[in-house]
N, C-alpha and C positions, 0 to 999 in steps of 0.2 A: 654477325660480329661476336667474337668470343667474349664470355663474361669476364669481368675484372674483379679485383678484390673489393673495389668500392661497391659493385653490384651485390656481392655476397654480403657485405656489411649492411647495406640498405635493406635487403630482404630479411636478414637476421635481426635487424634492429640494434646493431652495435656499431662501434667505430671501426674504421679500417685498421687502426693499430691493434685492436683486440683480435681481429681476424688474423693479422700478421703474427701476433704472439702465439695464437693457437697453432698456426701452421708451423711455426718454428719451435714449438714446445718450450716457450719461455714465459715466465711469470706464473702466477697462480690464477687460474681461470676456473669458474664453477663448472660442474658437469652439465648443468642446464644450459649454460651459454655455449659450451662446446657442442652440445647436441643441436642447438639452434643453428650454429654455423655449419655443422656437418650436413644438416637438412637443407640449408640454403645452397651449399656447394653442390649437393646432389640434384636439386631442382634446376639449378642453372648450368649443370654439367661443367662446373668450374674446374680447371686443371691448374694447379700452382706452377708458377714459373721457377723451375729448379735453379736456374742461374741466379735469379734474384734472391732465392732462399739461401743459396750458398754464400752470397755476399752478406746476407743478414746474420747468419749464424756460423759462418766459417766451415760449413759442412756440405759436401757434395751429395750426401745421403746415398752413397753407392759403395759397394764392395766388389772388388775384382777377383774372379777365379782365373788363374793363369793356367793355360794348357800348352802343349806342344803339338801343333797340327801336323808336324812331319811324321808323327807316330800314330797313324790311324788305328792300329790294333789295340792301343792302350785305352781307347774310348769306345770300342765296339763291344761293350759288355754291360751287364746289368749293374755291376758295382759302380761304374762311372755314372750311369743314368741315375742311380739312387743317390750318388754323391751330389750331383747337380740339384736333384729334387730336394734333398735335405737342406742344402745351403740356401736355395731360393726360398724355401718355406720359412726358415728362421729369419732371413733378411727381410722378406715381405712383412712378416709379423711385426718387425721393428721399424717399418716404414723406410726400408732401404731397398735400392735396386741392385740387382746382380748383373755385373758386366763380365762376360767371358772374353778373354783376350789371349792372344798368342804370345808365348814367352820368348820366341826366337828373335834374334836381332834383325831389325829392318834397315831402312835407308839411313845411312850415317852411323850404323853400328848401335843404334838405340832401339831397344825393344818397345813393343806397344805398351807394356805395363809401365815402363819408365816414363813414356809420354803421358799416360793417364795420371801417374803420380805427380810428375813435375807440373802438369797442367791443372793440378788440384781437382781432377774429375772423379777421384775415388778417395775414400777415407781409410781404407784398409785393404789388405791383399791376402788371399788364400792361395798358398803355393804348394803344389804337389812335390813330394820329396824327390821325384825324378828330375825336377828342374832346378833343384837347389844347388847353387854354386856360391863359393865364398864371395866372388865378385858381385853377384846379384844381391846377396844378403847385405853386403857392405853398402851397396848403392841404395837399397831400400832403407837401411838404417840412416844413411846420410840425409835422405829426404824426410826423415822423421815420420814414417808411416808405419802403423801397426801391421804386423805380419803373423799369420798362423800357418804352420807347415802341416800339410796333410800327409802323415807318414812319419816313421821314425828312422833315424840314422845315427850311428855311433859318431859320425863326424860333425853332427850338429852340436853347437856349443850349448852349455848349460843355461845360457840366457835366452835361448830360443823358445818360442811357444809352439807346441806341436800336439796333434791328436792322432791316435792310431787304433786299429783293431788289436785286441789282445791275442796275437797270433800264437803265443805259447799255449794259451788255454784252448784256442781253436784246434791245435794239433792234438792236445790231450783229449778233447771231446770227440774228435773223429775216431781215435783209437777206442775210447770208451764205448761209443756207439756200436762199433764193429764187434767188440768183445761181448757186448750184451746180446748180440745176435748170433753168437756161437763161433765166430771166426777166431783163430788162434795164431796163425802165421801171417802177420800183416806186413806188407811192404810199403814203401813210401816212394812215390814218383813225383819229382818236382821239375819245374822248368828252369832251374838254375840254382846255384848255391852262393851267388855273390850278394844277393839282396838280403837285407836284414829280415824281411818278413818271411822269406823261405827258411832262413836259419832258425828263426823263432819257432816256426811250425814244426821243423824237424826236432828241435829241442823238446817241444811239447810231446811229440810222438815218442821220443825216447823215454821221457819221464813217465808217461802213462804206462808204457810197456814195463818199465822197471818197477813201477808201483804194483803191478800185477805179477811180478816175479817172472817176467818174460824177457828174453834177450833179443837183440837184433842180429840175425844171421848175416854173415858176410854177403855183400851184394844185394841186400834188401833195400838199400837206399840208392836210388838212381837219379841222375840229373839228365833230363832230356831237353829237347827243344819244344817250344810251345806250339807243336803241330800234331795233327792226328797221326801222321805217319810215324813220328817219333814215339808217340804213345804205343802204337802197335808194335814197333820194333822192341822197345824196352820190355813191355809186358810179355811178348812172345818169348823173349830170351829168358825171362824169369820163370815162366810156366814150363818151359822145356828143360829147365835145369834139374839137377839131382834133388835139390831141396826147394820145391816150388811153394810159393805162398798160396793161401786160400782167400786172400783179400788184398786190395791195394788202395792207398789213399793218394789221390791225385790233386796237385796244387793248381791245375789248370783244366778247364773243361774240355779242351781239345785233346789233352792227354787222356782224359777219362773216356772220351769217345773212342780213341785209339785202343785203350785197354779193353773196352767192350767188344770191339771188332776182333781183337786178338783172341779173346776168350771164346768168342763164337766160332772163329776159324778152327780152334782146337777142340771144339765140341763140348765146351763147358757151358752149363746153364747159369745165367745170372738172374737173381742172386743166390739160387739154390746151391750151386757148386763153387761159385766164385763171387766175392763181394767187391764192389767198387763204390768209393765215396768221393764226392767232389763238392764244389761250392754251389754253382747255379746250374742245375741239370734239367730244368723244366723243359726247355726247347729240345734238348738232345733226347730226353726221355720220350717226348712226343714223337720225335722223328724215328727213333730206333725201336720203340715199342717194348722197352725193357724197364724193369724196376731197379733203379739204382738208389743208393742212399745219398741223401743230400745234407751236407753240413752248411746250411744256408747262412750267409753273412749279410745282414741288413745294414747297408751303409747309411741309410737316412738318419738314424739316431746319432751315429758317429759324426755326421757332417752338420747336424743341428748343433752339436756341441762345438764344432769348429766355427760355425757362423756366430754362435753366442760368444765364443772367445774373442773373435774379431770385433763384434759389436761392443762388448764390454771395454775392450782396449781402445776402440775408436772414441767412445763416448766418455771414457774416464770413470766409469762406474760399473757396477755389476749388471749383468743381463737379467732377464726375467727369472731365470733359474740359476742356481749355483752351478759352477762349472766343475764337475768332478767325474770320476769314472762312472760309466753306466752300471746300473745294478745287474745282477745275474738274470738272464732271461733266455733260456733255451738255446744256448750256444751262440748268442749274438753279442757277446761282451765287447766292450771297447774300453780304451783307457785314454785319459787326457792328461797332459802335463802342461803346467804354466811355470812361469818364473816363481821363485820363492815369494817375491813381493806380491804377485798376483794371487798366489795361493792364500796368503794371509788375508788379502782383501776379500776373498770369496768364502772364507770359513765362517 
């Protein structure tokens, strides 16, 4: 038979109400008593009843990360894996569970996340920018649930909470790295120009070149598809042109792999004769046996900030650490924005 709260109280030598207050983080309880209760719970292998706890303190102790399962390619990368790791780490540290759910509408036109919120099974939502719609944001607001958006968009209102990688600085640092290694004619290959993060990276690329008194030749910024074949076609065209670059920055690793294959087909040694920089090249480097430059983006710190934002909003107070932009750390900067009211509360 499973242990009960009365069993824990008896072993710890306290009342059941004291155990309840410790579990629900209510009242002032001495550290000694907390340790006794924790030890008793461990000995008895006691698992708190989350449903009962939610009735007691009005909290489900869960945060939902919303995804779109129809787009498998968006999640088959290290960035997404680090995202989940970062959010789960921060949620677990604050005694919250992470629930991953699909954002697409289900039976009756209601999405899984709406069911979770309406059923009071989550206390906050982490929403990727790709899934943000006015309708969904209004629905979440109507249900009075805190929401943190993972990514930045010009269309998101000033009242929204969001966190994002500093993509302008990422673009600048990629150029700086290549310039430090002797490359002078640097092209930029992205997987589209409609997304804010690609626009920001290109802006950073332009700024760093300008800061070093270098111009961007016509045709040096190309927008391909996120495929190896597209990377090959774009870079082959660049290298066979009259004013060929000696390096390329790729916004997608598949484009980078295509760039590597194109360079090799044309007899260029990488990185001696042609430089390529991308985000997460470890697996590709191992497969192709080439030395590429990596502008690694570590998503875990970014998403610990995201989870802390959600935790602070859910609990109505600051999280363990102040929520602010990440400090400079070898090309892995991120930036976080809250509402003005939240910012004043965390200063």
